C-alpha positions, 0 to 999 in steps of 0.5 A: 125725905123721899125723892119726888121722882122714883127710879123708872119714872119718866121726866122731861129736862126743862126747856128753859134750862139756863147754862150755869144756872142754879136749881134746887133739889127740894126732895131726897136726902139733902133738900135745899142743895143747889146744883149748877147747870153745865154747858153740856147739860143744856143740850138735854133741854126738852128731852125725856129721860128715865130716872135711874137713881135718886139720893142727893140728886137724880141720875138719868139713864143715858144722860151723861152721868150728870147730877140733876135736881127737882127744879131741872126736871118736869113730870111727863104725863102719860098719853091717854087716847080714847078709842074712835070706834 
């Protein structure tokens, strides 16, 4: 199964990430796999990252090498501004 987010996609770590919570991977090579949140991962809550790899879980650039699941992340919608001229 293909991953929900692809390398290069921008994602936001959920603001309400719970320490020691369990979040599922719903896509990728092992859908249904539960991943746990460590205390250190909670420091990234609400921050935007770039997906660098996906398989069993996501790897986010510059986010400590932790394994992230689909349920830990939210899509970042691109900003679109209209010209005032």
